[in-house]
N, C-alpha and C positions, 0 to 999 in steps of 0.2 A: 499544610496546604492540602486542599481537597481536589481529587479527580473523580468525576462521575463516570462510572463504568457501564458499558453496554456490550452485551454478548449476543451476536447475531448468528443465526444458522440458516443456511439454504436461502439466502437472499440473492437476487440477481445483482450483479455488480453495478448495473445501471441505477437501480433503486438505491443501492448503498451510497454511490457517489453523490446522488442528488441529496440524500440525507446529510452526508458529510458537508457538502457545500452549504446547505441551509444552516446547519449548526455552527459552521465557521462564521457565516455572515450575520446571523441573527441572534445567536446565543452569546452569553458572556462567561460561561463556565469552562473550566478545564475538563476535557472529555477524553476518555480512553476507550477505544473500540477494538474488540476482537471479533472478526467475522470468519466463520468456517465455510469456505467454498462459495462459489457462484453457481446457482442452480442452472444457469445457462452458460455454456462456453462463449466467451466474448473476447474480441481484440480491443484493447484499451490504448488510446494514444494520448500524448500530452497536448496541451492547448495549442502549441505552435507546430506540431509535427505535420509533415506532408504525407498524405496517404500513399501516393505513388512510390515514395521512398521506402516504405515499411511493409506494405500489404499489396498482394496481388488481388485486385477486386474480383476477378473471375473465380479464383480459388476460394475466396471468402464466400462468394455467393453459392458456389457449388456445395460447400460444406454447411451452408446456412448459418454462418457465424457472423453476428452483427459486429460492426465497428463503432466504438463509443469514443467520443471526444470528452475527456475529463476537463475539469475547470483548472487543474493545476499543471505544472510543468512535468518534466520527466520523459522517459523514453516510452517505447511501445512494447506492450506485453500481451500475451494471451493467457487468460485466466479461465478456470473451470472449477469443478467440484473438488479438485485436489489443491487448490490455492488457499493459503492461510493469510488473511489480511489483518494488519495491525495499524491502527491510526491513532495519532495523538493530535488533539486540537487544544491549543493552550493560549493563554494570555502572555504577552511579552514579559510581564512581571515574573513569570516562572524562571526566566533567565535574567541576567543583568540586561536591561533594555538596550544598552549600547552594544551588547554582545549577542543579541538575538539574530544571528546571521545564519545562512544556510549551513555553513561549516559547523558552527557551535551547536545547532540543532541536531545535526547528525551525530556529533560527539556525545551529546546528552543522551540520545537514543541508544547509542552503543553502551552506555553505562547501565542501561536497563537490560538490553539484549544479551550482552556477554555473559553475565552470571546466569541468566535464565536458560541459555542454550547449553551452558556447561561444557563447551568443547574448547580446548586450548587454542585451536587454530581458527576459531570464529573471530572475525574482525571486520572493521570498516576499511574498504579500499576503493579509492576513486569513486566515492559516493555510492558504492554497492556494498552490501553485506555478503561476505564470502566465508567459506570454510576451506582452509588451505588455499588453493588458487582457483577455486571454482565458485561461481556466483550462486547464492541461495536466496537472495532477496534484492528486489529493485525498489527504488524510492521515488516519490513525487512530493514536492513541497509547494506551499503557497504561503506567502508572507504578506500580512496587512500592517497597517500602522500600529494596531494594538494587539493583533492576534496572529497566530501562525498554525499551520497544519503540516504534519508529516504522515504520509500514507505509504506503507510498505507492503509489497506483495511477496510473500514467502512461498517458495516451491516445496510444499510438503511432498508432492509427487508430481509427475507429469507424463503425458502421453507423447512420445516422440513425433507421431504424425501431426498432432496439433501444434507442437512447438515449431515444426518445420513449415507451418503456414506463413510464418514471418520471414520477410527478406532479411538478408544480412544488413545490419544498419549502416548508414553512411558514416556515422561517427561512433567510434568504439574506444573504451579505455585501453591504455597501453598494455595492461596486464592480460587482456584478452588474447593478444598475440595471434590474431587471425584464426582463432579456433572456431569451428562450426558450433551451432547451438548446443548440440548434445555434449560436446567436449568442454564447453564453457560453463555449463550449469551443473548443479548437483541436486539430489533429492534429500530433503531433511529426514525423510523416513529411514534413510540409511545410517543416520547418526543419533537419532533420538527415539526412545522406546515407543512412544505413541503421541498422537496429537493432543489428547487430553492432558498428558504429562507436561508437554510444552506450554499449553495454555495455563495450567495451574502454576507453573514456574514463572510465567510472565506476570500473572496476578500477584504472586508472592513477592516478586522483586518490586513491583509498583507499590504494594502495601507496606514494604519496608521504608519507602521514601515518602509516601503520601497517604492521606486518609482516603480510602476508596468507598464511594457511596454509589448504590445502584441508580442508574438513570432510567426513569420511567418512560419507556419508549412510546406508549400510547399517548401520554400527556404531551411529550415532546412533539409528536406528529400532529396532535390537535393544535398546539400552539403555532406550529410552523405552517399549518394549512392556510391560515389567514394572513401570513406575513408576505410582504412585498419585498423581494430582494433580487439581485442579479442572479440569473440562472444560466451558467455557461456550459453545464454538462448536457450533452446532447448525443443523439444517434446520428451517424453519418450516412448519407445516401450514396450508395455506390453505383 
């Protein structure tokens, strides 16, 4: 089975999410995307999140950080040049159709991530990817009749001042145990030699299971420019 691979660098997360939404809705290929950082710090919310529960609008405006509503579910995150994004867009035939559930998709991704990260305490916990007891990656999913998407934001590094722009979320996993943001998350740079090393290990694990072919970004953008599809990714006005 083939996955078409796309490596992005210095894209804004807003443009990346619009591209992912278009590829999910209009393409029929299995697609694997690694994106290094967002060139503009941004707060990204799930499709059903309530701004007032997650973000202080005045603080966001003071720091000139936009709030983006993505097309998929999941929680609220702040992303910047230190975030590593990994996205899988696949047809349901990749998994047994009857088993293409949110849980099975997460477990499938774990089979790629665990050997790539190479840390014995890396695992999936309550829909988060964690090392030991601290979160290193948050997830957003979108399931259609014939296709699904999993978008993961990994914390390669972070700036505490930016992290603390987010309010304490109204719903948290049990394992968080009321910890503040900094005590709850970890930096991947503390566990992995370099980001290029991790990217190569992710590519290697995918190539062991699938045929990887490069995705022609210019051609994909040209094809998508004339397509009519639902576009739920948007900037929020505060």
